[in-house]
Every structure is written in C-alpha cells, then in structure tokens.
N, C-alpha and C positions, 0 to 999 in steps of 0.2 A: 376598445379595451374596457373591461369592467372596472368598477371603482375599487380602490384599495379597501381592504377589510380591516376593521378595528379590532384588535385583540386586547382584552383587559390586561392591565399591567400585572395583576395578581396571578393571572393564568400563565403569563410568560415567566414570572418569577418562580413558579412551581416546576418549571421544566429544566432539565439539564441545559447548560449553556449552549452547546452545539445544536441541540434540538430547538431551543428558543430562537437562535439565530436563523435556523431554517424556517421556522414558522413565520418569522418576520419577512423573510424573502418571499414565502408563499403568499403572504397577505399583501405586500407592498410592491414587489418586483414582478412576480409571475401573475399575481392577482387571480389565484385559483380558488374557485368556490369549493369549500370542503365537502359540500353535500353532493357534488357532481362526481360520478365515478370516473376513474382514470380510464384511458382508452383500453378496451379489452382485446384489441387486435394484436396478434403476434406477427413477427416477421415471417414472410413466406420462406419455404425451404431454400430457394435460390439466394434470398437476402441473408439468411442465416449462414449459408455456406460461405458467402462473401465475407461476412463479419468474422467467421472462424479463420478464414484464410488470411485476413489482415492481422490476426494475432500471431501468425507464423509459428516458429518452433516452440513458443511458450505453451501452445496448446498441448503438445506431447509432453513437455517437461512438467506441466502442472498435473497431469493425470494421476501419478502415484500419490501426490499430496492430497488431491481431491478424494481419492479412495481412502486414504488414511484419515482425513477429516470426517468422512462419512462414518467410518468405523467408530470414531470417538463420539460424535454427536447424535447418531441415530438412536442410541439407547435412551436419549433424553427427548425423543420425539421431534428432533430437528432434521431439516434437510439442508444440503449444501448446494450453493450456486456459485458460479464464476461468471462475471460479466466482463465486457470490454471497457475501455476508458469512457465510452459514451453511455454506459449504464445498460447496455443490451445483454441479456443473459445468454451465454454461449453454452454452458454446461450445467447439468443438473445431476445430483447424486442423492437418491432417496429410495425408500423402501417401496416395492411395487404396490402393496395394498393402499398406499397413500397417493398414488399417482393421479387419480381422478381429482382429489382435493387440491393437489399441487397445481394442476392445470387450471382449476377454477379460480385459484388465488393468484394466478400468473407467476407462480414459482416454477417457471418452465423455460426452456430455451426459446429465444425469440421475443420474450417479454421485455418491455422497455421501462426501466426504472430510473431514468434520469430525473433528478429532483424537479426540474422545470415542468415535466409532464406528470409525474406521479406524486408530487408533493414530498413532504418529509418522509424519508424511508432510509433503511440501512445503506443500500448500495448507492443511491443517488446522493445522499447527504455526505457519506464518507468520501465519495469522489470529489464533491465540491470542496469539502474542508481539507482533504488530503490527510485525514486522521481517522482512527478507529471511532466508530459511532454505533451506539445501540439505540434503537427506537422500539419502545415497548408499548404495545397495545394502543391506548388512547393518546400516546405521544405522536402517532401518525397524524398528518394534516388532514388527509381525506377520511371521512367518517367510515367508508366501507372497508378501510384497511385496519380498523381499530380492534380487530380480533387477532391480529398477527403480532409476533415479536421477531425482530431481526437485528442481528449484529453483523457489522461488515467492516472490513479494513481494505484500504487500497494496497495494491502490490505493484512493484516497479520492474521494468525490463532492464536489460543490460546497458541500454543507452541512457539510463537515469530518468526516464520519463514514466509517468503513470501508465501502466499497461491495462489495468482493470481493477476489479474488486472481488474479494472473497466474501461470501455471505453465508451465515447460518440462520435459517428462519424456521419458525414453528407456527402451525395453525392451531395448536393447543398449548399455549405457553403457560408457565406457572404465573399466577396472578401477581405475585410480588416482585417478579423479575430477578430473583437471586441468581439464576443461572447465567445471566448476561455477562457478569464479570469473567466467569470462566470461559464463555464463548469468545470474548474478545482476546483473551490470552492465547487460546488455541489457534485462533485465526491469525494473530500476529506471528506466531511461530511458523505457521504454514506459509505466510507471505514471505518471511525471511528465507525459508527453505527454497521457495520457488525462485526468488531473486538470486540467491547464491548459486543454485544449479544453473540458471540461465546465464549468469555472468561468467561462471567457470567454463561453460560450453562456448560462449561467444568469444572468450579470450583464452581458449585452451592452449594456444601456442605461445602465450605470454606468461610472465610471472605475476601472480595475483597476490596482493598483500592486503591484509585486514588492518585497518587503521584504528586499533583499539576496539572498545565495546560500544554498544548503542542501545539506548532505551526506546528507540523509535522502531517503526515497522521496517525501515530500510537498514541494511548493514553497510558500514563505511569501508568499501573495498576499491582498490585501484589496480589497474593492469599496467605492467611495465614491459616495454619491448627490450630487445637485446642491447640497445644503447641507453637503457634506463630512462627512457622517456615515457611519461604517463600517456597512454593511448586509450584508456578507458576508465570510467569512474561511475560508481553507483550514485543514486540520488543522495544518500547520506554523505558520501565522500565529496560530492560536488558542493554540498552545503558547507562541509568543513573547510573545503578549499576555496570557498568564496565564489564558486561558479554559479551564475544565475540560472534559474530553471528555464528561462526563456531564451537562453543562449543556444548556440549550435549544439546539436545532439552529439557531435564528435568532440573529443578533447585530445589535445596533443601539446604537451609542454615539457620542457627539460628541467629536471630538478638539480642540474649542475653536476652530473656524474660523468660527463665527458666520454661516454661510450666505451667503457672498459670491458665489454663482453657480457655474456649472460650472467646475471647475478644469482648467487644462491640466496637462501632465506636471510642470512645475516647481512649480506650486501644489500639486499632489497630493503631490509629494515633500516640500514644506514642511510640509504637514499631517501626514504620517507622522513626520517628524523632530520636530515640535513635540509630537506625542503621545508619542513615545519619551522625550523629555526630561521631559515632565510625569510620566510613569510612573516615571522614575528619579530624580525629585526634582531635576532639573537637572544631574545628574552625567553627565559625558561618557562615562566608561568603560562603565558599565552600559547607557547608551543606545546606544552603539556595538555592544555585544554583542547587544542586543535587535534591532538593525537588521541584524546580520550583516556589519558593515563595521569597518574599523580606526578608531582614535581620530583619526588624522591626516586620514582621509577625512571623518569627521564634522566636525572642526574646519573643514576647507576648505569643506564644504557650508554650515556655519553662517555663515562669513565671506561667502560668496556671497549668502546670504539677507539678511544685514545690509546689504550693498551695494545691494541692490535695493529696500530699504525707505526 
C-alpha cells in the first residue's frame, strides 16, 4: 500500500467540513494518489442489469422523480444520476447533445463513484456520510475531476436502509458554486418523495402515520397493522424511536393499543402519542421532541384525546 499523503492544514481548513473529512480519508485511509485517474471502466450490461435488479421496485418508483429533477436542473446545464448504495450509477437523465461528454466524465450508468475508488465526490461522499454533500470543482480529490461540480443526497428505502444516492452534476459549473445550495434543496425534496412513495407502496395495506416534520432527507413515518403494532418504519422514524441502523431490517413492536381493530387517523395518532409518552416515561418535553412537535401542541392533542375517552 502506498504511503499516506500529507495535506497542509490550511488547505483542509479552506474546505467544507464534510469535504475536508473525505480528503483526510482519501489521504490516510484509502491512500489514493490524486494525480492518478479513477478507473474508466463501466460495468458491463449484465452487471448493470443485476445492479438494477437489486434495486427492486425503487427503480420504477424513482422514474417520475428523476424526470422531474431533470426538468428542473437541465436548464442550469446539470445532469441527473441515481446510484445504488454502493455508488454504482444505475440511471442517467440528461440532454442528448451532452451525452458524449457525460460518458467521458463517467456521468453514465455503470460508472463507479464509491469514495474509496473515485475519491471525494458527490455520490460517494454523501453515501459515506449519510448526508447531503456538494463537491465543487477543485474540492474533488482527484485532479482529473476538478472541472466537475456535483451535489448528491442519499435516499432511503422502505426498510429504513440507504438505497442509493441522487446526484446533480455539471461539466460546465458556475465558478463560484452559487447554484449548489439550490441543487441540494431540490435533491432533498426528490429523495423524500421517493422514500414516501416507496414506503406507502410497501405498506399499502397498513395505516401509515407521519411522526411530525423533519429537516433531514428522510421522513419520519411508521406503518401500523390492524392490531396497531408498528410493522414498518423509515430511517428517520427509526432514529426517533431509538432503533439502531445496524439492527434487523424488520420492525415489529406493540405501542400498547391492545388490538382494537383498524385505526382511523385519530386513533393512529393516539397510538403514536401513547407510544412516545411511554418511551419518555410520561414526560411531555421529551415526548414532544420525539414526535417533532411543540409541547403546547402535544398538550392540546392530549386534552383532545382525554375529551374523547
């Protein structure tokens, strides 16, 4: 293995925190030579078909969102990519006149953008960090990628696991990177839409409840069966409920509702509130934080529940 590369402290200090952390990994963990080009080889057609197959129903669910994204960002000279959880590009949405350039820059299905291989980049670094990331031009680790700009966000499947990343990249970016903030916001919205549609599809026979709002990529949603047992939870909901990411993909626990039949919205809301209060030991403030609502809102909902009993 090659020796670790020393990065001047002032250079790291000038980078966004997530990019600086990625540079440190590239230099000390992966030990990638920034002057060496990333592998130009794409997956063969059979390998790409297998990768798309592993994505399952999410491939079809994501299609309208990818088309919608392309309609938004294409006017700014950006192309849209969707990768799997390993950083392999599965889908490309771009304008036909730019296809030759996109192939040359590996903005194409079959390209491998895992951080360990390609160095600091939108797809690979966002998958590693589990957060939205923008890598603008010279912020790329590899020198040959420093003409690109890319913003990427991870998106989650109905099992609460990272399913892949959505990316908007440009081979002719604006020099000051002002568009990047907008790109991240658009991608986050698309990632939420994909997660929501896939969760509702996966649990179409159950009652789905949104647990308050979220400022993250994932939406906090749970699925309740007829006995009011939680049988599904998104990534954000698992985080709120204290379920570890490395735990079993399936969830099944009773929130103390004793199986009184299929709940309507108000009954489902009662179930979630009772569960939050149970988890917080009956304390209002932590229960409100768990649900993503204010204490006054929670007090009002509890009074409404009491009036109906």
